[in-house]
N, C-alpha and C positions, 0 to 999 in steps of 0.2 A: 436035655431040651431047655430046662429052666436056666442052666448056666449059659447056654447060647443066647437066650433071650436077654439076660442081664448084660452079657458081653456086647450084644448089639446096641442096647440102650447106652452103655458107656461110650461106645464108639460115636454114637449120635451126639452125646453130650460133648465129647471132645471136638467134634466137627462144629457144633454150635459155638463153643468157646472160641475156636479159631475164626469162625465167621464174625463173631461179635467184635473181636480185636481188630479184624480187617475193616469192618464198617466204621468203627470208632476212628481208626487212623485215616480212613477215607474222608470222614466228616471234618477232621482237623485239617487235612490237606486242602479241602475246598473252602475252609475259612480263610486260607492264605491265597490260594490260586482261584481265580474266577472260574465258575462252571462253564463248560462249553455251551454255546447256543446253537440250536438247530435253525435251519432255514424254513421259512413259512411260505416261500414263493409258489409252491405247487398246491397249496391248501385251499379248500373252500371253507370259509369261516362263516358260521351262522351265529348271529348275536341277537338276543331278544332285548326289547326296550331301547331301540336305537333312535327314537324320536328326540331324545334330549339326554343331558347328563353324561354319566359314565358310558352308557351304551353308544351314544353318538361319538364320543371321543374314541372309543374302542374301534368303531367302524372306520373312522378316518385314519387311525394309526395302523390298523391291520392293512388297509389299502396301501398305506405308505411303505409297507414291507413287501408289497407285490402280491399279497393274497387276494383272491376273489372274496367279496364280502356280501353276504345275504343279510339284509336288514329287516328285522321283524318288529313291528309295533302295532298296538291297537289304534293309535292315532295316525290315520292315513296321511294327513297333511304334513305333520312334522317329520314323519318318516320319509316322505317324498323329498322334503327339503334336504335331509341327510344324504339320500341317494344322489340327488342333483349336485350337491356340493362335492361329493366324492368323484362322480363322473365328469365334473368340469375340470378336475385335475388329472384323473386317471380314467380315461374313457373306457367304458365297458367293464369296470372293476366291481361296480355295485349293482345289486338287484334288490328291489323293495317289495315286501309283501305285508299286507294287513292281516293280523290274526289275533284272536283272543286266546292266548296260550293257556288259559285255565280250562279250556275245553278240549278233551281228548279227541273228539270227532273232528274239530276244526284243525287241530295240530296234525292229525293223520292226513287230512286233505291237503294241508300245507306241504307235508313231506312229499306227497306224490307230485305236486307241482314243481317243487324245487328239484327233485331228482330228474324229472323230464326236461326242465328248462335250464338248469344250471349244472347239475351233476351230484355226485355223492358228497355229502358234508363230511369233512374230516376234522374240523374243529368246531365244537359247540360251546358257546358261552351263554350260560343261563344267568342273565343279568337282570331281567325284569323283576320289579318288586315294589311293594308299597309299605309305608311305615307310619300308621296313625300313632300319634303321641298323646296318650291320655291314661288315667288310672284304669285298672281292670274293670271296676264297676261302671265306668262310663262307656265301655264297649258293649254294643248289642250283638246279638247272635249273627246278624247279617254281616257286620264288619269283621268279626272274628273268622267266619267262614271265608270271606273274601281274602283276608290276609293269607290263610292257608291255601286257598285255591291258586293264588298268584305266586306266593313265596315258596310253596312246597309242592303242591300237586302238579303245577306246571312243569317242574323238574322231571317228575315221573313220566308225564306225557311226552316230553321232548326226548327222554331216554328211550321210551317205548318206540318212538318213531325213527330216531336217527342212530341209535346205538347199533342196531342190526347191520346197517350199511358199513359201519366202521369195523364190526366184527368180520364181515365178509372180506374186507380188504386187509384185515389184521393191521390196521393203521388208524389212529385217531387220537384226539385229545379233547377231554371234556373239562370245562371250567365251571365251577360252582361259586356263585357270589354269596357267601355267607356274610358274616359281620363280626366285629368284636362283641356285638350283642349276641352272637352265637357261641361265645366263650364265657362271657360274664353276664349274669342277670342284672337288669337295670329297671329302676322305677319308671313308670309311665310307658314302658315298652314290653309288658308281660306277654301278650300274644305274639308280638314281633320277635322277641327273644326266643320264644318257644319255636317259632317257625324257622329261625336261623340255626338254632340247635339241631332241629330236624334235618336241615340241609347238610350240616356237618356230619351227622350220622349216616345220611344217605350216601354222601360222597365216599366215606370210609368203607362202607359195606359194599358198594358196587365196585369199587377199586379192588377189594379183596376177592370178590366173586369172579371178576374178570381175570385176575392174576392166577387164581387157583384153576380156572378153566383153560389156562394156557394162552391167553391173548397178551403176549409179551410186548406188543407194540401199541397197546392202548395206554394212554397216560391220563392222569386225573390231577387236577389242581384245585384246591379250595382256597379262596381268597377271603381274608378277614379284614376289611377296612375299618378304621376307627370312625371318624366323622368326615363325610365328604360333602363339600359345598354344592349340592345339587338342588336344593330347595326342599328336600324331604325333611331335613333336620332344621326346622324353623327357629327353634329356641334352644340352642345348645348351651350346656353349662360346662364351661372350661375354666378351671381355676388358674392354670398356668399355660396360657395360650402360646407362649414362646417355646414351651416344651412339647405341647400337644395341640398344635393349631388345626383348624379345619383344613383338610387337604383338598386340592382342586381336582375336578374330574379328569383334567388332562394328565396330571402327574399320576393319578390313580390308574388310568388306562395304560400309561407307559410302564408302570410297575407290573401290571397284570400281564402284558405282552412279554415282558422280560421273564416273568415266572414261567410262562408257557414255553418260551424258547429254551429255558433251562430245565424243563420237565420237573419243576418243584412240586412236591406233594401238597405243601401248605405254605402260605405266605400272608403275613399281616402287613397292613399299611397304616402307620409306619412299621418297618420291619422288626424292630426290637420288641414289639408288644407281645408277640407269642412267647418269646423266650422269657420275658419278665413274668408273664402269667404262669408259665411252667415252673419257674423258680418259686413263686409265692404259693403255688398249689402244694408244694412240699412242706409248707409250714402250717401251723394251726390256723384254722379257718378265721378265727377272730383277728389274727395278725393280718391276714389278707384283706379282711373287711376294713380294718383300721387304715391300711395303706390306700385302699380305694376311697375311703372317706377323706383322707388327706389330699389326694389328687383331685377330688371333686368333679369327676367327669359324669356326664349324663345328659338328659334332655328334660326340658320343662314341658308341661302339658300345654296343648294348644288345640284350637278347633281346626278341623280339616278345611 
């Protein structure tokens, strides 16, 4: 029995080796050949924070690829303007709802309305977020809790409400807006970084849970933007703006939709940043910090 056990382990190791070689070759192949893109024409896309910035651009661009778009924002007026703009171009494509996504009760009420009035959401984009920029000591308890309520807990409430519908269909795609501040810690963004690191962990864990439970047609994409010109980042520090400029909400939305179409697990904007980070993580920490200091990226403190 003991010999059979070890033989079984050796067979599994051999299979793992074959799989590893295959996946490496597959990755190299897709570095040369573009990944195939899926159609989004039959999807119902729910996006939070559609009143302005990335969320608004996402809503417009998802509508442009024929998806139905459910626009969610706490600001009724700005959200209504987004819906009106979409429906003026593509009649009946957009549906607007006002909701405080940091409240589980309100998100559940929202879910019932959307299911009865629009249908089952098949793409969920957790975009809403806030980014106070100040030293840790300048944050009070209320502000820190608000950061986590919107940037982290809202993700849980949206999953609680909309993931079961996707599981019932065994079809769906969930997009988590993290940040490069969810990869690298930055001065003046301590609570924000912590919230975006949490989003990264949440996305990896829920993906693995769904995979092991057999939901093979559920996809998850985590987005790590650098600095997007949405107004949240009022005082960016960029030493080499030609190498790492502020990116526009329009170009960011375009890259997010492309990542969804390709079923990418992770994507940074600009795209090389994740690979650069992964390389430097293999070296001594002091070397990585020296490179970070040389590049000079970050944000200066400012009043809200």
